[in-house]
VOGU-3710 file (C-alpha; in Angstrom, 3 decimals, decimal comma):
1> mrhlillvll> -13,618/14,037/-11,618  -11,211/11,920/-9,544  -13,923/11,123/-7,030  -16,398/10,302/-9,810  -13,949/7,726/-11,144  -13,644/6,192/-7,686  -17,421/6,110/-7,362  -17,575/4,054/-10,542  -15,141/1,566/-9,009  -17,059/1,554/-5,739
11> asgpcladdt> -20,311/0,859/-7,547  -18,857/-2,010/-9,516  -19,775/-5,432/-8,198  -21,072/-8,822/-9,268  -23,372/-8,641/-12,290  -25,575/-11,047/-14,205  -23,606/-13,193/-16,638  -24,278/-13,955/-20,264  -22,249/-17,159/-19,912  -21,558/-19,076/-16,714
21> fivnttsddg> -19,133/-21,992/-16,438  -19,322/-24,133/-13,315  -16,242/-25,533/-11,583  -17,418/-28,408/-9,387  -14,301/-30,557/-9,101  -10,802/-29,910/-7,762  -9,218/-32,024/-10,501  -6,788/-30,228/-12,800  -8,211/-31,465/-16,097  -11,465/-32,756/-17,522
31> agtlraainq> -15,123/-31,804/-17,280  -16,065/-29,436/-14,467  -12,493/-28,260/-13,871  -11,093/-24,751/-13,784  -8,994/-25,505/-16,845  -12,046/-26,655/-18,811  -13,999/-23,555/-17,817  -11,229/-21,252/-19,067  -11,045/-23,161/-22,369  -14,775/-22,561/-22,928
41> mqasngtqti> -14,498/-18,778/-22,685  -14,913/-16,736/-25,866  -13,183/-13,414/-26,552  -16,255/-11,985/-28,294  -18,797/-12,837/-25,593  -20,247/-10,393/-23,034  -19,872/-11,032/-19,323  -18,578/-14,543/-18,625  -18,498/-16,027/-15,146  -16,468/-18,908/-13,807
51> rfvlpanaqi> -18,390/-19,971/-10,723  -16,812/-22,326/-8,210  -19,304/-24,666/-6,527  -17,203/-26,719/-4,140  -17,126/-27,804/-0,482  -15,698/-25,351/2,027  -11,884/-25,090/2,113  -11,408/-27,072/-1,099  -8,087/-26,772/-2,928  -7,338/-26,841/-6,643
61> ntstplpplv> -3,728/-27,680/-7,553  -2,536/-26,847/-11,053  0,108/-29,019/-12,719  0,844/-26,781/-15,745  0,132/-23,116/-16,608  -3,556/-22,300/-16,992  -4,646/-20,982/-20,410  -5,020/-17,184/-20,725  -8,503/-15,875/-19,930  -10,323/-13,979/-22,666
71> gqgivldatq> -13,348/-11,685/-22,848  -14,447/-8,163/-22,070  -16,292/-8,958/-18,850  -14,789/-11,723/-16,713  -15,925/-12,803/-13,232  -14,110/-15,382/-11,091  -16,702/-16,097/-8,401  -15,835/-18,280/-5,397  -18,596/-17,028/-3,113  -20,208/-20,506/-3,254
81> apglvvnaqg> -16,928/-22,186/-2,328  -15,870/-20,523/0,952  -12,179/-20,872/1,747  -11,313/-22,123/-1,745  -7,563/-22,185/-2,476  -6,117/-22,261/-5,981  -2,516/-23,436/-5,608  -0,459/-22,857/-8,751  2,461/-24,928/-7,441  4,986/-22,645/-9,154
91> wplfrfltgg> 3,133/-22,079/-12,457  1,535/-18,827/-13,686  -2,102/-18,513/-12,659  -4,620/-16,088/-14,143  -3,338/-14,229/-17,210  -5,295/-11,646/-19,179  -3,204/-11,023/-22,276  -5,802/-9,362/-24,514  -8,657/-6,920/-24,060  -9,043/-3,164/-24,298
101> ssqtiqvlgl> -9,593/-0,426/-21,753  -13,277/-1,409/-21,452  -12,386/-4,857/-20,119  -13,510/-5,556/-16,539  -12,151/-8,422/-14,450  -13,673/-9,301/-11,082  -12,216/-11,689/-8,511  -14,568/-12,667/-5,678  -13,498/-14,693/-2,638  -10,478/-16,505/-4,104
111> nlrngssgeg> -7,352/-17,506/-2,177  -4,455/-17,700/-4,621  -1,183/-19,405/-3,731  2,275/-19,958/-5,203  1,758/-18,530/-8,671  5,040/-17,816/-10,443  5,930/-15,885/-13,583  9,041/-14,474/-15,214  7,075/-11,730/-16,936  5,151/-10,206/-14,036
121> ggcidvrsqg> 2,093/-10,990/-11,946  2,729/-14,430/-10,513  -0,935/-14,916/-9,570  -2,774/-12,320/-11,709  -1,286/-10,649/-14,772  -3,429/-8,056/-16,565  -1,554/-6,850/-19,646  -4,554/-5,041/-21,073  -5,681/-1,671/-19,759  -8,882/-3,092/-18,328
131> allvfdssfd> -10,092/-2,633/-14,755  -9,251/-5,289/-12,153  -11,542/-5,503/-9,099  -10,633/-7,871/-6,268  -12,926/-8,546/-3,304  -12,420/-10,693/-0,187  -9,414/-12,540/-1,598  -5,908/-13,422/-0,487  -2,556/-13,827/-2,223  0,252/-15,776/-0,611
141> gcvnygpaat> 3,650/-16,898/-1,932  3,147/-15,469/-5,428  6,389/-14,671/-7,270  7,713/-12,696/-10,201  11,215/-14,082/-10,750  12,361/-11,618/-13,396  14,298/-13,290/-16,235  12,186/-11,554/-18,892  13,856/-8,489/-20,370  11,044/-6,185/-19,236
151> gagggairtn> 11,261/-7,202/-15,576  7,647/-6,271/-15,106  7,359/-6,921/-11,354  4,243/-7,529/-9,290  4,792/-10,730/-7,331  1,054/-11,305/-6,883  -0,581/-8,818/-9,278  0,626/-6,823/-12,244  -1,871/-4,582/-13,982  -1,778/-1,800/-16,547
161> gnlrltrsrf> -5,341/-0,648/-15,870  -7,437/0,712/-13,026  -7,451/-1,307/-9,820  -9,683/-1,904/-6,826  -8,674/-4,065/-3,846  -11,291/-4,532/-1,109  -10,978/-6,591/2,099  -8,042/-8,556/0,757  -4,668/-9,733/2,053  -1,222/-10,013/0,471
171> snnqssdggi> 1,429/-11,990/2,339  4,845/-13,460/1,520  4,790/-12,420/-2,133  7,925/-11,246/-3,913  9,347/-9,713/-7,053  12,945/-10,503/-8,006  15,338/-9,070/-10,592  16,516/-12,600/-11,389  20,134/-11,489/-11,234  19,794/-9,085/-14,170
181> vnlanaggav> 21,507/-5,737/-13,545  19,190/-2,682/-13,739  16,115/-4,823/-14,373  12,903/-3,059/-13,342  11,848/-4,822/-10,156  8,812/-3,194/-8,570  5,915/-4,264/-6,382  6,698/-7,301/-4,263  2,942/-7,857/-4,002  1,287/-5,472/-6,493
191> rvngatsvlv> 2,571/-3,355/-9,360  0,265/-0,830/-11,041  1,501/0,876/-14,195  -0,474/3,579/-16,008  -3,765/3,463/-14,067  -5,758/6,651/-13,668  -7,791/5,321/-10,712  -6,717/3,075/-7,833  -8,777/2,185/-4,767  -7,343/0,023/-1,973
201> ertqfisnrt> -9,517/-0,393/1,122  -9,504/-2,587/4,236  -6,564/-4,510/2,843  -3,370/-5,848/4,438  0,151/-6,193/3,035  2,258/-8,448/5,271  5,875/-9,610/4,757  6,145/-8,959/1,027  9,553/-8,465/-0,620  11,457/-7,149/-3,568
211> vatpasaqsc> 14,677/-9,129/-4,040  17,872/-7,770/-5,566  20,288/-10,487/-6,731  23,469/-8,897/-8,136  26,700/-10,737/-8,791  28,442/-8,635/-6,146  27,282/-7,894/-2,623  28,706/-4,375/-2,996  26,242/-3,615/-5,811  23,187/-5,082/-4,114
221> iggtgaalsl> 20,900/-2,124/-4,720  17,493/-2,456/-6,341  13,776/-3,028/-5,980  11,023/-0,470/-5,378  7,806/-0,825/-3,423  8,273/-4,054/-1,494  4,494/-4,381/-1,136  2,983/-1,903/-3,593  4,381/0,042/-6,538  2,285/2,755/-8,203
231> dlpvnayall> 3,547/4,229/-11,485  0,812/6,705/-12,372  0,205/9,301/-15,119  -0,910/12,925/-15,008  -4,272/13,433/-13,225  -4,280/9,939/-11,738  -5,875/9,505/-8,308  -5,161/6,680/-5,858  -6,998/6,317/-2,542  -5,813/3,898/0,140
241> sdvqfvdnat> -8,034/3,718/3,232  -7,984/1,419/6,266  -4,829/-0,295/5,016  -1,977/-2,019/6,843  1,611/-2,423/5,684  3,633/-4,590/8,081  7,127/-6,111/7,765  7,582/-5,456/4,055  11,159/-4,916/2,857  13,389/-4,332/-0,165
251> tclttgsrra> 15,896/-7,136/0,321  19,235/-8,359/-1,024  19,585/-12,086/-1,678  23,397/-11,936/-1,507  23,732/-10,418/1,959  20,306/-10,865/3,503  20,011/-7,087/3,929  16,513/-5,594/4,100  17,782/-2,271/2,722  18,352/-2,722/-0,986
261> gaggamavfg> 15,816/-0,421/-2,647  13,253/2,378/-2,250  9,866/2,222/-0,547  9,833/-0,558/2,050  6,035/-0,628/1,987  5,136/1,333/-1,120  6,727/3,372/-3,891  4,979/6,101/-5,875  6,125/7,443/-9,248  4,053/10,177/-10,874
271> qgpstivale> 4,054/13,126/-13,213  3,911/15,974/-10,725  1,350/17,342/-8,215  -1,632/16,335/-10,400  -0,723/12,699/-9,648  -2,321/12,287/-6,224  -1,974/9,405/-3,783  -4,178/9,818/-0,689  -3,763/7,747/2,481  -6,565/7,688/5,046
281> rawfgqnear> -6,321/5,614/8,233  -3,152/3,834/7,139  -0,733/1,871/9,344  2,925/1,384/8,438  4,822/-0,834/10,882  8,295/-2,453/10,757  8,847/-1,846/7,040  12,389/-1,392/5,777  14,286/-0,098/2,736  17,377/1,716/1,606
291> eggaigvesa> 15,384/4,942/1,073  11,892/5,408/2,471  11,403/2,616/4,983  7,649/3,135/4,692  7,074/5,205/1,519  9,195/6,536/-1,314  7,628/9,234/-3,512  8,894/10,814/-6,745  7,036/13,425/-8,820  3,648/13,067/-7,141
301> rldvtngtff> 1,521/14,556/-4,379  1,130/12,454/-1,244  -1,775/13,261/1,091  -1,649/11,540/4,500  -4,548/11,773/6,971  -4,667/9,733/10,194  -1,501/7,873/9,237  0,668/5,990/11,735  4,348/5,260/11,061  5,797/2,913/13,697
311> ensalasggi> 9,231/1,282/13,822  10,001/1,734/10,122  13,687/1,973/9,245  16,058/2,747/6,371  19,502/4,052/5,566  17,810/7,272/4,381  14,411/8,199/5,846  12,810/5,441/7,835  9,357/6,923/7,237  8,503/9,040/4,162
321> ylltrtgrpp> 11,114/9,886/1,536  10,163/12,683/-0,859  12,478/13,173/-3,833  12,371/15,470/-6,847  14,887/14,268/-9,394  16,669/16,781/-11,592  14,579/17,519/-14,681  11,495/15,762/-13,295  8,174/17,257/-12,099  8,031/18,312/-8,423
331> ttanirnstf> 7,162/16,205/-5,413  5,067/17,421/-2,487  3,085/16,161/0,509  0,234/17,185/2,812  0,222/15,560/6,264  -2,656/15,848/8,725  -3,275/14,192/12,092  -0,513/11,644/11,778  1,838/9,923/14,219  5,502/9,038/13,777
341> argsanfgns> 7,167/6,893/16,450  10,275/4,747/16,982  11,596/5,164/13,446  15,262/5,032/12,485  17,756/6,060/9,813  21,428/5,198/9,799  23,102/7,189/7,036  24,616/10,607/7,692  21,980/13,251/8,282  19,130/11,171/6,890
351> aaylqaqnga> 15,780/11,377/8,631  14,088/8,745/10,748  10,614/9,958/9,769  10,379/12,581/7,028  12,934/13,600/4,401  12,362/16,155/1,628  15,235/16,096/-0,832  16,351/17,960/-3,935  13,530/20,492/-3,924  10,706/18,241/-2,720
361> tiseirntvf> 8,306/20,145/-0,474  5,767/19,780/2,315  2,764/21,918/1,343  0,770/21,500/4,559  1,265/19,831/7,927  -1,162/19,907/10,881  -1,866/18,075/14,135  1,104/15,765/13,645  3,485/14,332/16,230  7,077/13,196/15,824
371> applsgpact> 8,180/11,146/18,836  11,929/10,813/19,515  13,396/8,422/16,900  15,520/5,399/17,700  18,355/6,730/15,515  18,977/9,696/13,253  17,253/13,094/13,238  13,474/13,025/13,011  13,240/15,291/9,933  15,668/16,332/7,190
381> pstidvqagd> 16,097/19,203/6,756  15,409/20,034/10,380  13,622/23,267/9,403  11,081/23,199/6,577  8,957/25,981/5,088  5,319/25,076/4,379  2,394/26,957/2,894  -0,041/26,089/5,704  -0,226/24,240/8,985  -0,242/24,324/12,764
391> avftgsascy> 0,103/22,151/15,874  3,188/20,087/15,085  4,671/18,426/18,188  8,239/17,144/18,138  10,108/15,214/20,813  13,550/16,012/19,430  15,571/18,941/18,097  14,188/18,501/14,595  10,966/18,866/12,578  10,615/22,641/12,816
401> fytpgnnlis> 8,020/23,867/10,329  7,476/27,505/9,376  4,489/29,014/7,575  4,830/32,236/5,508  5,990/35,185/7,605  8,503/33,015/9,452  5,787/31,700/11,774  6,977/28,638/13,691  4,191/26,059/14,031  6,214/23,345/15,805
411> sefpnngfgl> 6,375/22,883/19,560  9,366/21,017/21,000  9,014/18,633/23,928  12,595/17,367/24,446  12,860/13,591/24,872  9,101/13,287/25,333  7,731/10,038/23,941  4,172/11,344/24,366  3,117/8,032/25,909  3,066/6,322/22,518
421> geavqthgwv> 3,716/2,678/23,337  2,987/-0,597/21,580  0,521/-1,043/18,772  -2,979/-2,187/19,689  -6,118/-2,728/17,638  -9,154/-1,904/19,725  -11,451/-0,644/17,009  -11,604/-0,162/13,267  -9,439/-1,782/10,605  -5,906/-0,748/11,533
431> palalpagsv> -3,771/-0,771/14,693  -3,136/2,450/16,593  -0,844/3,915/19,229  -3,350/4,788/21,921  -2,978/7,980/23,944  -2,617/7,707/27,721  -4,746/9,927/29,944  -3,093/13,273/30,512  -1,003/13,221/27,317  -0,031/16,665/26,041
441> lidngsntnc> -1,397/15,542/22,645  -4,980/15,613/23,965  -7,031/18,729/23,109  -3,970/20,658/21,962  -4,406/20,401/18,209  -6,175/22,633/15,719  -9,700/22,235/14,396  -8,624/23,619/11,022  -8,933/20,765/8,518  -9,350/18,307/11,388
451> pgtdarglpr> -10,802/15,089/9,887  -14,169/13,904/11,166  -12,775/10,557/12,383  -9,459/9,251/13,686  -7,330/6,280/12,570  -9,834/3,858/14,120  -12,864/5,477/12,527  -13,984/7,019/15,837  -15,328/10,586/15,808  -13,153/13,630/16,337
461> plnggqatrc> -12,771/16,161/17,794  -13,923/14,744/21,135  -13,595/16,462/24,475  -10,863/14,554/26,286  -9,900/17,209/28,780  -10,755/20,891/29,084  -11,650/21,850/25,522  -13,276/20,390/22,427  -10,227/20,574/20,209  -8,767/18,062/17,808
471> dvgaveynpd> -6,042/15,907/19,372  -2,565/15,830/17,873  -1,725/12,610/16,027  -3,652/9,779/14,421  -5,760/8,889/17,482  -8,413/10,941/19,254  -8,415/10,219/22,980  -11,632/8,395/23,844  -11,756/6,881/27,349  -15,001/5,074/26,554
481> rifatgfer> -13,118/2,929/23,983  -10,158/1,853/26,107  -11,689/-1,581/26,700  -13,318/-2,053/23,306  -13,206/-5,612/22,007  -12,157/-4,913/18,458  -15,417/-6,206/16,959  -17,240/-2,851/16,844  -17,026/-2,488/13,073
//
């Protein structure tokens, strides 16, 4: 059923409109403007399209808030205006305040800038439970500044319905608590609340922030999901594939700290193992938080395949932080063919890469490598029981996994960095830590549950040495691709 829901989202695309309103001028008011087109929309009509027909790289600057958009089928189509920028100049942009669960909103080829709202969703705010589908768009400098009592979050997008993001980019967006103690402040770029289906593909999240602004520097704690916050119900399914999270952080305005909240890249809140968030070919680099420098998870199941976690840091768990709170449903994770390198944690016995706390569990782990961290132990606790797994390589005295029967599946290579150096992007949609020839990671994994491709989308397993076995980590060694140009997509 989960995959059927995603197929519906995948199949959704531009459709024929009952009503089409043309925007052919960059002026802020008058005939042919964006404002005039919105004012012509009718709540009772079928599909309504606002089509932008403008020269390449045109820019529309708004001088006051745009009116709310109404209707059950809404399309914002900028495919005939390549490079179009809508600059809100500090005002709220597209707001969808009414509409039921059957409402569908499509955004095609728009570049949205500097939208700002105190209620959530500085550039797009969907308060209905309709589906929001965004293609080939970008969001930059959008802000939720948080004085409203609800503190809804979502610097660029807030939505209460299903969401699809395809080939889009979120940069320099932020959600702030506005100085209000205990205000919900989630999703520096995107906050999703209550969706049953989320699809994010070929999308980047760069330098987004949550901002805590307490009266006292000593109490500067707050903000969850500096790029993406997912608050999902029972039986919800979220798939993120070919995604990048780089330099996102939960920050404190008072001190400038990048370690104020949970989930430096993303935060997940669910209702137990039936709430599933799956990551495929995902890159997390240089993200930072108080807990979970890359990901913080509570009461959900996290599935990671071909994931790379590089130079993420936190006070507690620089990589993935799994927490089951007292009285809440359990938290678990499955990790396959993933790479953890150069992470750090700086509080007590907290982990640089993977921390399972208060009864949170790892159900399965296979073909995964933990390089020596920059600070802190690699895993907390250092020994973890799992239901299934094999071929875990660790470069430090940590990350020892046991399957039933007290069967150790980890192999320790003291102080071995496994040749994992700087990030490069030679193929596919995300960077990778390429394997050097002769690495012990090559051909020493397990073919059980080995994915058919690696983090770059290249086939695996591939014979890189003496046997056709899956390599350990997110990358399958492929000497024929060492000098790839990056355009083989």
